[in-house]
C-alpha positions, 0 to 999 in steps of 0.5 A, spaced: 520 542 487 518 536 491 513 531 488 510 525 490 505 520 486 501 515 490 499 510 485 494 506 488 488 501 486 485 494 487 489 488 487 490 486 479 489 493 477 496 494 474 499 498 480 506 495 480 507 495 473 504 502 472 508 505 477 515 501 475 514 504 468 512 511 470 518 511 475 523 508 469 520 513 464 521 519 469 527 517 472 525 517 479 525 513 485 520 507 486 517 505 493 512 499 495 508 501 501 508 493 502 515 494 504 513 498 510 509 492 512 515 488 512 519 493 516 513 493 521 513 485 521 520 485 523 519 490 529 513 486 531 516 479 530 509 476 528 507 472 522 505 476 516 499 473 516 497 476 523 500 483 521 495 483 514 489 481 518 490 486 523 492 491 518 485 489 514 481 489 520 484 496 523 485 492 529 492 495 531 494 496 538 500 497 542 502 490 544 506 490 550 507 483 550 510 484 543 515 489 546 512 494 542 510 501 545 509 505 539 502 507 537 500 504 530 501 511 527 508 512 530 510 505 528 507 506 521 511 513 521 518 510 523 517 504 518 516 509 513 522 513 515 526 507 515 524 505 508 526 512 506 532 512 510 530 518 514 531 522 507 525 521 502 527 523 495 525 530 492 521 526 487 518 519 488 513 514 486 509 510 492 505 504 490 500 500 494 493 498 495 493 500 502 495 507 501 488 509 499 484 504 502 487 504 509 485 511 513 490 510 518 496 509 513 493 514 508 493 519 514 500 517 516 503 518 509 499 524 507 502 528 513 509 525 512 509 528 505 505 535 507 510 539 504 510 535 497 506 536 491 501 530 492 498 527 486 494 521 487 493 516 481 488 511 482 488 505 477 481 501 476 481 494 473 476 492 469 471 487 473 473 481 469 481 482 470 479 483 477 475 477 478 481 472 475 486 476 479 482 474 485 481 467 483 488 466 482 490 469 488 485 464 492 487 458 488 480 457 485 480 454 478 475 453 473 472 458 468 469 465 471 463 467 467 461 474 469 454 476 469 451 483 469 444 485 470 441 491 467 439 497 472 432 499 471 
């Protein structure tokens, strides 16, 4: 039986650590959705920062001035096919934040694996861990204190 595990969640939730360990224990292939963006970036020949901004704002368009005539969905699909060498394994783990939070990418991946038994694992960090992760990513130093308000 074909099976795919989608491992997703916010940054700092432990997706990569969890997915790699799971792949190792199950003895299955592991892929990162971020690798697809490297393929897309190479095809578009644009800086990764520009691609990230376009993906986050979901402003992808067919860019004739970049020599790209594919729709964003088609570009994602061909890039995923390239990642899997046009032959995805029968059982795999695909990890990435964008899988669940980017509707365009989720639609492409969900359609590609329609014949697979699909399992969605959404990891959620505790709030303090998430804040520290975000601060580190943005080079914010100093003590972080979280204050929780009681709901009435």
